[in-house]
Structures are given as structure tokens and as C-alpha cells.
C-alpha positions in Angstrom: 1.8 -20.6 15.6 2.3 -22.8 12.6 1.7 -21.3 9.1 -1.9 -21.5 7.9 -2.7 -24.5 5.7 -4.3 -22.3 3.2 -1.0 -20.5 2.6 0.8 -23.8 1.9 -2.0 -25.1 -0.4 -2.1 -21.7 -2.2 1.7 -21.8 -2.9 1.4 -25.4 -4.1 -1.4 -24.3 -6.5 0.6 -21.4 -7.8 3.7 -23.7 -8.3 1.5 -26.2 -10.2 0.5 -23.3 -12.6 4.1 -22.3 -13.1 3.7 -19.0 -11.3 7.2 -17.4 -11.4 8.8 -17.3 -8.0 10.6 -14.0 -9.1 7.2 -12.3 -9.1 6.3 -13.2 -5.6 6.8 -11.1 -2.5 6.4 -13.5 0.4 6.7 -10.7 2.9 3.2 -9.5 1.9 1.6 -13.0 2.1 -1.4 -13.0 4.4 -4.4 -15.3 5.2 -7.8 -13.9 5.9 -9.4 -17.1 7.1 -11.4 -17.2 10.3 -8.4 -18.6 12.2 -5.9 -16.0 10.9 -8.3 -13.0 10.8 -10.7 -13.3 13.7 -14.4 -12.7 13.3 -14.2 -9.9 15.8 -11.9 -7.9 13.5 -13.4 -5.2 11.3 -15.0 -6.1 8.0 -14.5 -2.9 6.2 -12.1 0.1 5.9 -13.1 3.5 4.7 -10.6 5.3 2.6 -10.9 8.6 0.7 -14.7 8.3 0.5 -14.8 4.6 -0.6 -15.5 1.5 1.5 -13.1 -1.3 1.1 -14.3 -4.8 2.2 -11.7 -7.1 3.8 -11.4 -10.3 1.7 -12.5 -12.7 4.4 -11.9 -16.4 3.6 -9.2 -15.6 1.0 -5.5 -15.8 1.1 -3.2 -13.2 -0.4 0.2 -13.9 -2.0 2.2 -10.7 -2.4 3.5 -9.5 -5.7 6.6 -7.4 -6.3 5.5 -4.0 -7.6 7.1 -1.2 -9.5 8.4 0.8 -6.6 9.4 3.8 -8.7 5.8 3.9 -10.1 4.3 3.5 -6.6 6.5 6.3 -5.2 6.0 8.7 -8.1 2.2 8.4 -7.8 2.1 8.1 -4.0 0.0 4.9 -4.5 0.0 3.7 -0.9 -1.2 7.0 0.5 -3.5 8.3 -2.3 -5.0 5.3 -4.1 -7.9 3.1 -2.9 -8.1 -0.7 -2.6 -10.1 -2.8 -5.0 -10.4 -6.3 -6.5 -10.4 -7.8 -9.9 -11.8 -11.3 -10.4 -10.1 -13.2 -13.2 -8.6 -16.5 -14.3 -5.3 -17.8 -13.1 -4.0 -17.6 -16.7 -5.0 -13.9 -17.1 -3.8 -13.1 -13.6 -0.4 -14.5 -14.5 -0.3 -12.5 -17.7 -1.3 -9.3 -15.9 1.4 -9.7 -13.3 4.2 -10.8 -15.6 3.6 -7.9 -18.1 2.4 -5.3 -15.6 -0.5 -4.7 -17.9 -4.1 -4.9 -17.0 -6.5 -6.3 -19.6 -9.7 -4.7 -20.9 -12.5 -6.9 -22.2 -11.9 -8.0 -25.8 -8.1 -7.5 -25.2 -5.8 -10.3 -26.3 -3.2 -11.5 -23.8 0.4 -12.1 -24.7 -0.5 -15.8 -24.9 -3.1 -15.2 -27.5 -6.3 -15.4 -25.4 -9.1 -12.9 -25.9 -11.1 -11.6 -23.0 -14.8 -12.1 -23.6 -17.5 -9.5 -23.2 -20.4 -10.2 -20.9 -24.1 -9.2 -20.9 -24.5 -5.8 -19.3 -21.2 -4.4 -20.6 -20.9 -2.1 -23.6 -19.8 -4.1 -26.7 -18.3 -1.1 -28.5 -16.2 0.1 -25.6 -13.1 -1.3 -23.9 -13.2 -1.1 -20.1 -11.5 -2.5 -17.1 -13.9 -3.6 -14.3 -12.9 -3.6 -10.6 -14.9 -3.6 -7.3 -14.4 -2.6 -3.7 -15.7 -6.0 -2.4 -14.4 -9.5 -2.9 -18.0 -10.8 -2.9 -18.5 -9.3 -6.3 -15.0 -10.2 -7.6 -15.5 -13.9 -6.7 -18.8 -14.1 -8.8 -18.5 -16.9 -11.4 -18.9 -14.3 -14.1 -15.4 -13.0 -13.1 -13.5 -15.6 -11.1 -13.1 -19.1 -12.5 -13.2 -22.0 -10.1 -10.4 -24.6 -10.4 -10.3 -28.1 -9.0 -7.0 -28.8 -7.4 -5.6 -31.9 -5.8 -3.0 -31.1 -3.1 -0.1 -33.5 -2.5 0.4 -32.0 0.9 -2.9 -32.9 2.3 -4.1 -35.5 -0.2 -7.4 -33.6 -0.5 -9.2 -31.9 -3.4 -10.0 -28.2 -3.3 -12.0 -25.7 -5.3 -9.8 -22.6 -5.8 -10.9 -19.2 -7.2 -8.6 -16.3 -8.2 -8.7 -12.6 -7.9 -6.2 -9.7 -7.9 -5.9 -7.3 -5.0 -5.2 -3.8 -6.4 -4.7 -0.1 -5.8 -6.7 2.2 -8.0 -6.4 6.0 -8.5 -9.4 7.9 -7.2 -11.3 9.8 -9.9 -10.1 7.4 -12.6 -13.2 5.3 -12.5 -17.0 5.5 -12.7 -19.1 3.8 -10.0 -22.0 1.9 -11.5 -24.5 -0.9 -10.5 -23.7 -4.6 -10.7 -24.0 -6.3 -14.1 -24.5 -9.9 -13.0 -28.3 -9.8 -12.6 -28.4 -9.5 -8.8 -31.0 -6.7 -8.8 -33.2 -8.6 -11.2 -33.0 -11.7 -9.1 -33.5 -9.7 -5.9 -30.4 -10.6 -3.8 -27.7 -8.6 -2.2 -24.2 -9.4 -3.3 -22.3 -7.8 -0.4 -23.8 -6.6 2.9 -21.4 -3.7 3.0 -21.7 -2.3 -0.6 -25.0 -1.5 -2.3 -25.7 -3.3 -5.5 -26.0 0.1 -7.2 -22.4 1.0 -6.3 -20.6 -2.3 -6.5 -18.8 -2.1 -9.9 -16.1 0.3 -10.9 -15.5 1.0 -14.6 -12.4 2.6 -16.2 -10.6 3.0 -19.5 -7.4 3.9 -17.8 -5.6 0.6 -17.1 -2.5 2.5 -15.9 -4.6 3.8 -13.0 -4.8 0.3 -11.5 -1.8 -1.4 -9.9 -2.0 -5.0 -8.5 0.0 -5.9 -5.4 -1.4 -9.3 -4.5 -3.0 -12.4 -6.0 -5.9 -13.7 -3.9 -6.9 -17.4 -3.7 -10.0 -18.8 -2.1 -9.2 -22.3 -1.1 -12.2 -24.4 -0.2 -12.1 -28.1 0.6 -14.3 -30.0 -1.9 -16.6 -32.0 0.4 -20.1 -31.9 1.7 -19.2 -30.7 5.1 -17.6 -27.6 3.7 -21.0 -26.1 3.0 -22.1 -26.4 6.6 -18.8 -25.0 7.9 -19.3 -21.9 5.8 -23.0 -21.7 6.8 -22.0 -21.5 10.4 -19.3 -19.0 9.9 -19.8 -15.9 12.1 -19.1 -13.7 9.0 -21.9 -15.4 7.0 -24.4 -15.4 9.9 -23.7 -11.7 10.6 -24.2 -10.9 6.9 -27.5 -12.8 6.7 -28.8 -11.0 9.8 -27.9 -7.6 8.4 -29.7 -8.5 5.2 -32.8 -9.6 7.1 -33.1 -6.3 8.9 -32.1 -4.1 5.9 -29.0 -2.7 7.6 -26.7 -3.4 4.8 -26.3 0.2 3.7 -25.4 1.6 7.0 -22.6 -0.7 8.3 -19.9 0.9 10.3 -16.7 -0.4 11.8 -17.5 -1.1 15.4 -15.7 -4.4 16.1 -12.8 -4.1 18.6 -10.2 -6.7 19.2 -8.9 -6.1 22.7 -5.9 -8.3 22.3 -3.6 -7.3 25.1 -5.3 -6.3 28.4 -2.2 -5.6 30.4 -0.9 -3.3 27.8 -4.3 -1.7 27.5 -4.5 -1.1 31.3 -1.0 0.5 31.3 -1.9 2.8 28.3 -5.2 3.8 29.9 -3.5 4.5 33.2 -0.8 6.6 31.4 -3.5 8.6 29.6 -5.3 9.3 32.9 -2.1 10.3 34.7 -1.2 12.6 31.8 -4.5 14.4 32.0 -4.7 14.7 35.8 -1.0 15.7 36.2 -1.2 18.5 33.8 -4.6 19.7 35.1 -3.0 19.9 38.6 0.0 21.9 37.2 -2.4 24.4 35.5 -4.6 24.7 38.6 -1.6 25.3 40.9 -0.3 28.1 38.7 -3.7 29.8 38.4 -4.5 29.5 42.1 -1.1 30.6 43.5 -0.5 34.3 42.8 3.2 34.1 43.4 3.5 31.8 40.4 2.2 34.4 38.0 5.6 35.0 36.4 6.9 34.5 32.9 8.7 31.3 33.8 5.5 29.7 35.1 3.5 31.0 32.2 5.8 28.9 30.0 5.3 26.0 32.3 1.5 26.5 32.1 1.7 26.6 28.3 3.6 23.4 28.3 1.2 21.7 30.7 -1.8 22.8 28.5 -0.1 21.3 25.4 0.5 18.1 27.2 -3.1 18.1 28.4 -4.2 18.3 24.8 -2.0 15.3 24.1 -3.7 13.4 26.9 -7.2 14.4 26.0 -7.1 14.0 22.2 -4.0 12.4 20.8 -3.5 9.6 23.4 -7.1 8.2 23.5 -7.3 7.8 19.7 -3.8 6.2 19.7 -4.9 4.0 22.6 -7.9 2.6 20.6 -5.7 2.2 17.5 -3.0 0.3 19.4 -5.6 -2.0 21.0 -7.0 -3.0 17.6 -3.8 -4.3 16.2 -2.8 -1.0 14.4 -5.0 -1.9 11.5 -8.2 0.0 11.0 -9.9 3.3 11.7 -12.8 2.2 13.8 -15.2 5.1 13.5 -18.1 5.4 11.0 -17.4 6.5 7.4 -19.2 9.8 7.8 -16.9 10.6 10.8 -13.6 9.9 8.9 -12.8 13.6 9.4 -12.0 12.5 13.0 -8.9 10.8 11.6 -7.6 14.0 10.2 -8.6 15.9 13.3 -6.7 13.4 15.4 -3.5 13.7 13.4 -3.8 17.5 13.3 -4.2 17.8 17.0 -1.5 15.2 17.6 1.0 17.2 15.6 -0.3 20.5 16.9 -0.1 19.6 20.6 3.3 17.8 20.4 4.8 20.7 18.4 3.5 23.2 21.0 5.0 21.0 23.7 8.4 20.9 22.0 8.3 24.7 21.5 7.3 25.1 25.1 10.3 23.1 26.3 12.5 25.2 24.1 11.0 28.4 25.6 11.6 27.2 29.2 15.1 26.2 28.3 15.8 29.6 26.8 14.2 31.3 29.8 16.4 29.4 32.3 19.5 30.0 30.1 19.0 33.8 30.2 18.2 33.7 33.9 21.5 31.9 34.7 23.9 33.6 32.3 22.4 37.2 32.7 20.7 37.4 36.0 20.8 41.2 36.2 19.5 41.7 32.7 16.9 38.9 33.0 14.0 40.9 34.4 14.1 43.3 31.4 15.0 40.7 28.8 12.7 40.0 25.9 11.9 36.4 27.1 10.9 37.6 30.6 9.3 40.9 29.7 7.6 39.9 26.5 6.5 36.4 27.4 3.1 36.9 25.6 5.0 37.2 22.3 6.8 34.0 23.0 3.5 32.2 23.8 1.9 33.6 20.7 4.8 32.3 18.6 4.5 28.8 20.2 0.9 28.3 19.5 0.6 30.1 16.2 3.7 28.4 14.9 2.4 25.0 16.0 -0.9 25.6 14.2 0.9 26.6 11.0 3.0 23.5 11.1 0.3 21.0 11.9 -3.0 21.9 10.3 -2.0 23.0 6.7 0.2 19.9 6.4 -2.7 17.5 7.2 -5.1 19.5 5.0 -2.7 19.3 2.1 -1.5 15.7 2.3 -4.5 14.1 4.1 -4.2 11.2 6.6 -7.6 9.5 6.5 -6.2 6.5 4.6 -5.6 2.8 5.1 -3.0 2.4 7.7 -1.9 -1.0 6.7 -1.8 -2.6 3.3 -4.6 -5.0 3.9 
């Protein structure tokens, strides 16, 4: 597939504004237009208690970040996504100097940021938002008219920054652009009362991409946007007052042969291990320490097939991008990772126990019946399962895993 036209036009626009090439990270460039980011893909991602709205219709151009800073603060794992609407001049200054601007600040080029109605005149704050719909508001994002030499067409382009922000460093507050007064909903996924984030800590916000919304300047563009599945879906949800309870339910089944194979593998894993456990329980002659270890291994693999593999199957079939379940069930993500680590660790320990059992049986056949591994098998099984639990659950509780899987 050829590269999206929006990426080419966006790069041309940045070049026309003398955007330094040394700041760009092309490996993180991504287009979120309807062609590149299908309408059946999820609209939102829930991370650490906050809903992040995918910037549909926008194109991201990656920015090199301070890797030492990101690693020290564990930015990709701990911080949440947000947007900051701005001008191309201010965006360039922010990226070049790695310094976010508060309102009434003066840039390195001598421009002062203005204060808007609804913001506190005496205080200096940085305003961000979890939805691009708010960041693209004219109060924040300036519209530029740009003539492309590649297509010989004129475009309207708006600018925003895609950022990571430290949880707990900001205050959630209502919008300040008059939406509630005028009675309209800014974003179908974020209530107007929770759409703006305010902070004094500019160091708690790190930008990793500049977003451009490239729209062809013609009359037909209005009708193309009006007919977009994203816009239609948003209007329907507004009509039926569902905008505050949206969950991620869209699934992109992009590879049916792979899906069939993975589903078959999952079913065979469950049935095969159930058969092993049933045989050992049913057949009295198999009630020995060796087969108890085999039964323990089969039960661990059964947990993998029942819990770990189905979640992984769904995740794989949706392009490895989003946690599909509702925000109030995000604990399922931690449960999945915990059980995945727990079951696979128990399976590994079980294999080790079987190997040790067979080693003693072969090397010391006379002493084997009275050996610890054969005579005290219940201690070994206790170690396998308690040890697996101690390795898996505390690690997930401490570090957490319900986070954005990809840097979207």
C-alpha cells in the first residue's frame, strides 16, 4: 500500500514552516484517517482510570524524546495520553526547547501566550485534554491555509501536540469554551464536565508527536466529513444520550485463517489437558507421585487454555492495539496478565518437577520410592503453586499492566 497522502502533505507543511528534520522521528509517523485507521477500530483506550480518545482524522508526526527522562519516569508504562491544541509556531518552540508553555508565558521567539475567558488571570496553568475534539477547538488550535505543490490543492491545517502526562499532576475540570452554555457536546466519549486538564507542573507533560489535521479546502469536503462513519456514530450516540457510557466493543477480525488456527489451538489445549486430568483421576493405577506431577502440569496448561489464551486470542485478532473491554472492567487486564504469568510459571515448575522425578528414578532406582520427590510429592506441588502465585500476583499488583499497549 502506498503511503497516505495526508502524511506527504503534512511533511510538506512542516518543511514549509522550517520544522527541523533533526527533531522528527519518522518511525512514529502514523495516519488516523478513515483509510489508514478503519472505522471498525476502537475509538477510545482506557488507561489508569482515564479515557483517551483516538485522534481520528489526524496525522501524527513523531518527535524524538528525551529517552533518559522517559526511562527514569517510566513514562510509557505509567503516564496517560493527552492532547494540547496550539499554533505551529508555539508547537515548534515547545518541541525545540523541550519546554511547555503556560498561558501568559513568553516563547523564546518573544511571543506571549494570551489568556482566554474562563481561565484564571492571576494563575499560570498548562491546559491539556484527553480528546482531540477539544484540542482542535478554534480557541486552542489555529487553522492554517496551505497550498500543496504535490497535489496543487489548498488545504486547511490545524495543529495539536500528542503528549504523555503524569497521573495525579493535573486537575480535571469542565470545558471553558462555552459548550455547556450553548448546549452542545464537544466529544461523544468525554463529558463536557471532565474534558479539560489543568496543571502548573509543565515538567509533568512530555510531547512525543505533532498532530496535523489536513482537510481539503472545497465544498465537497463538508459532505465527505458528514458521511463519515465516525461522525454519524457520534451523532447517533448524542441523540440517544449514550455519550457517557461508551465502551470499546469494535473488533477488527483482520485475519480469519490465523483466527481459526488460534481458536482451534485454544480448544485443543483445553480438551487435551482435561482428558489427561480425567484419565489420572479415573485410573487408580495412575495414582502415583509421577502422575500427580503430570496432573499438576495438565491443570496449569488447562488454566493457560481457559484464561490466558482466549484473552490473547482476542488481543491478537484486533491488531494488538487495544484493550476491548469496558473501562469499569479494566481489572480484567491485570487479571489476565496475573493468570498468564501464574499458569505459565506453574507449568514451567511442573516440567522441572517431572524432570527431577525422572532423573532420581533413573539414577537411583532403589532409593527412589523413599526419596523426597516421590514420598513427599505434596510438598513439591505446594511449592509449585505457592511459588508461582508469589512470582505472578505481587509483580502485577506492584507494577500494574492495565495500560496502553501501543503508543497510539
